[in-house]
C-alpha positions as CSV (number, residue, x, y, z in Angstrom):
1,M,-114.0,132.0,51.9
2,S,-112.6,131.8,48.4
3,E,-116.1,132.3,46.9
4,L,-116.4,135.5,48.9
5,F,-113.1,136.9,47.5
6,D,-114.0,135.7,44.0
7,A,-117.3,137.7,44.3
8,V,-115.5,140.8,45.5
9,D,-112.9,140.5,42.7
10,A,-115.7,140.1,40.1
11,L,-117.4,143.2,41.5
12,V,-114.3,145.3,41.2
13,A,-113.7,144.0,37.7
14,S,-117.2,144.9,36.7
15,R,-116.3,148.6,37.0
16,S,-113.3,148.7,34.7
17,P,-112.3,152.4,34.4
18,L,-113.3,154.1,31.2
19,P,-112.4,157.5,29.9
20,A,-115.0,160.3,29.6
21,P,-117.5,159.8,26.7
22,G,-115.8,162.4,24.5
23,E,-112.4,160.8,25.0
24,R,-113.8,157.5,23.9
25,R,-114.9,159.0,20.6
26,R,-111.5,160.8,20.2
27,L,-109.6,157.6,20.7
28,R,-111.8,155.6,18.2
29,L,-111.4,158.3,15.6
30,A,-107.7,158.7,16.2
31,H,-107.2,155.1,15.2
32,G,-109.5,155.4,12.2
33,L,-112.1,153.0,13.6
34,T,-115.8,153.2,12.7
35,L,-118.6,152.7,15.1
36,D,-119.5,149.5,13.1
37,E,-116.0,148.1,13.6
38,V,-116.0,148.7,17.3
39,A,-119.5,147.3,17.6
40,S,-118.6,144.2,15.6
41,A,-115.5,143.5,17.8
42,L,-117.5,143.9,21.0
43,Q,-120.5,142.0,19.6
44,V,-123.0,144.8,20.2
45,R,-125.1,147.1,18.0
46,R,-123.7,150.3,16.5
47,A,-126.2,152.3,18.4
48,T,-124.9,150.9,21.6
49,V,-121.3,152.1,21.0
50,S,-122.8,155.5,19.9
51,G,-124.6,155.7,23.2
52,W,-121.4,155.0,25.1
53,E,-119.6,157.7,23.3
54,A,-122.4,160.2,23.8
55,G,-122.6,159.4,27.5
56,R,-126.3,158.3,27.2
57,T,-125.5,154.8,28.5
58,E,-122.6,153.0,30.1
59,P,-121.4,149.5,29.1
60,R,-121.9,146.6,31.4
61,P,-119.9,143.4,31.8
62,P,-118.7,141.6,29.9
63,E,-118.6,144.2,27.2
64,R,-117.3,146.9,29.6
65,D,-114.1,145.0,30.3
66,A,-113.4,144.5,26.6
67,Y,-114.3,148.1,25.8
68,A,-112.0,149.3,28.6
69,R,-109.2,147.2,27.2
70,L,-109.7,148.6,23.7
71,L,-109.7,152.2,25.0
72,G,-106.7,151.6,27.2
73,S,-104.7,150.3,24.2
74,L,-105.8,153.3,22.1
75,A,-105.0,155.7,24.9
76,R,-101.4,154.4,25.0
77,L,-101.1,154.9,21.2
78,Y,-102.9,158.3,21.2
79,P,-102.3,160.1,24.4
80,A,-104.6,163.0,25.1
81,P,-103.1,166.3,23.8
82,D,-101.9,168.8,26.4
83,P,-104.4,171.6,27.1
């Protein structure tokens, strides 16, 4: 039974919430990070991060979880401006 619950937990974790693509870019730029820096930290190509920010592609595990963690930390530092 534990394996079943572990599989469900892994499925939920594989969909770590991410902000909208434009917000991903805003957060990166607010902290002064380059695409290359983010790509290096996540061990992906620069074009991959660019695709995530443009909304052309979505990250998959395990990079998705790490990217969600990065963006969550940046969102706490740089909250979205009020409209």
